[in-house]
C-alpha positions in Angstrom: 131.5 218.2 -41.0 130.4 218.0 -44.6 129.4 214.2 -44.6 127.2 214.9 -41.6 125.6 217.9 -43.3 125.0 215.9 -46.3 123.3 213.2 -44.4 121.3 215.8 -42.4 120.4 217.5 -45.8 118.7 214.3 -47.1 116.7 213.7 -44.2 118.7 211.1 -42.3 118.2 211.7 -38.4 121.4 211.8 -36.8 122.1 210.0 -33.6 123.1 212.2 -30.6 126.7 211.6 -30.8 126.8 212.7 -34.6 124.6 215.8 -33.8 127.5 217.0 -31.1 130.1 216.1 -33.5 128.4 218.1 -36.2 128.0 221.0 -33.7 131.7 220.9 -32.8 132.8 220.6 -36.3 130.9 223.5 -37.2 132.5 225.7 -34.4 136.1 224.4 -35.6 135.3 225.2 -39.1 134.2 228.5 -38.3 137.4 229.3 -36.0 139.6 228.0 -38.9 138.1 230.0 -41.6 138.6 233.3 -39.5 142.0 232.4 -38.7 142.8 231.9 -42.3 141.4 235.1 -43.1 142.9 237.2 -40.1 146.4 235.6 -39.6 149.7 235.6 -41.4 150.6 232.7 -43.5 153.6 232.1 -41.3 151.2 231.2 -38.6 149.8 228.0 -40.7 152.9 226.9 -42.3 156.6 226.6 -41.2 159.5 226.2 -43.5 162.7 224.5 -43.2 165.6 223.4 -45.6 167.9 220.8 -45.3 170.6 220.9 -48.3 168.6 221.0 -51.5 165.3 220.1 -49.8 162.7 222.5 -48.9 160.2 221.3 -46.2 156.9 223.1 -45.9 154.7 221.9 -43.1 151.2 222.9 -42.5 149.8 223.3 -38.9 147.6 220.8 -37.5 144.1 220.9 -39.0 145.3 223.1 -42.1 144.2 221.8 -45.4 144.9 222.6 -49.0 141.9 222.7 -51.3 142.4 220.4 -54.3 143.1 221.6 -57.7 144.5 224.9 -56.3 147.8 226.4 -57.7 150.3 227.4 -55.2 153.2 229.4 -55.6 156.3 229.6 -53.3 158.9 232.5 -53.3 162.2 230.9 -52.1 164.9 233.1 -51.4 168.6 232.6 -50.7 171.9 231.6 -52.0 170.6 228.6 -54.4 167.9 230.9 -56.0 170.3 233.5 -57.2 170.6 234.8 -60.6 174.3 233.5 -60.7 173.2 230.0 -59.9 170.4 229.7 -62.2 170.5 227.4 -65.4 172.0 229.3 -68.4 171.5 228.7 -72.2 173.7 230.1 -74.9 172.0 232.3 -77.5 173.6 234.5 -80.4 173.4 237.2 -77.7 175.6 235.1 -75.2 174.5 233.2 -72.0 170.8 234.2 -70.9 168.8 232.9 -68.1 167.0 229.6 -69.1 163.5 229.0 -67.6 163.0 226.1 -69.9 166.3 224.1 -69.1 165.8 220.6 -67.9 167.9 221.5 -65.0 165.5 224.4 -63.9 162.8 222.0 -62.4 161.9 221.1 -59.1 160.2 217.9 -57.6 157.5 218.0 -55.1 156.3 215.5 -52.8 153.4 215.2 -50.4 154.3 213.0 -47.4 152.6 212.1 -44.1 154.0 213.3 -41.0 154.5 210.0 -39.6 158.0 208.9 -38.7 158.4 207.1 -42.1 157.4 210.3 -44.0 155.4 208.0 -46.6 154.9 209.5 -49.8 151.5 210.3 -50.9 152.1 212.1 -54.1 155.2 212.8 -56.2 155.5 215.2 -59.3 158.7 215.7 -61.1 159.5 218.6 -63.8 157.8 221.6 -61.9 159.2 224.8 -63.3 161.9 226.3 -61.4 163.7 229.6 -61.1 161.9 232.5 -62.5 163.5 235.8 -61.5 161.4 238.7 -61.1 
């Protein structure tokens, strides 16, 4: 949609197929924006886990804006306080939020059968108990 609108804004005459595509894209975009505002997040993503892997899948057509921070609240046995990394202080063991073991790795993967990795980021701060 943006590419075709950009072309139109600088005076490029769109061919009939492009005009039809632009109209369809504007309708789809408006519907998706309304869905994002009026729907539960659970309708836009699904989450599953397999051992120590958390898989978050976006619904078809959903996109994440670039340079936007996202926070996930993960609940369950593996994130309980008793399982969190500890450091020893003069007051005894305390929850360690800066320990090397208290990190996650995130990968952005393609939905194809090979699950091609697009992006890999290590060392994301982990357990923070509220």
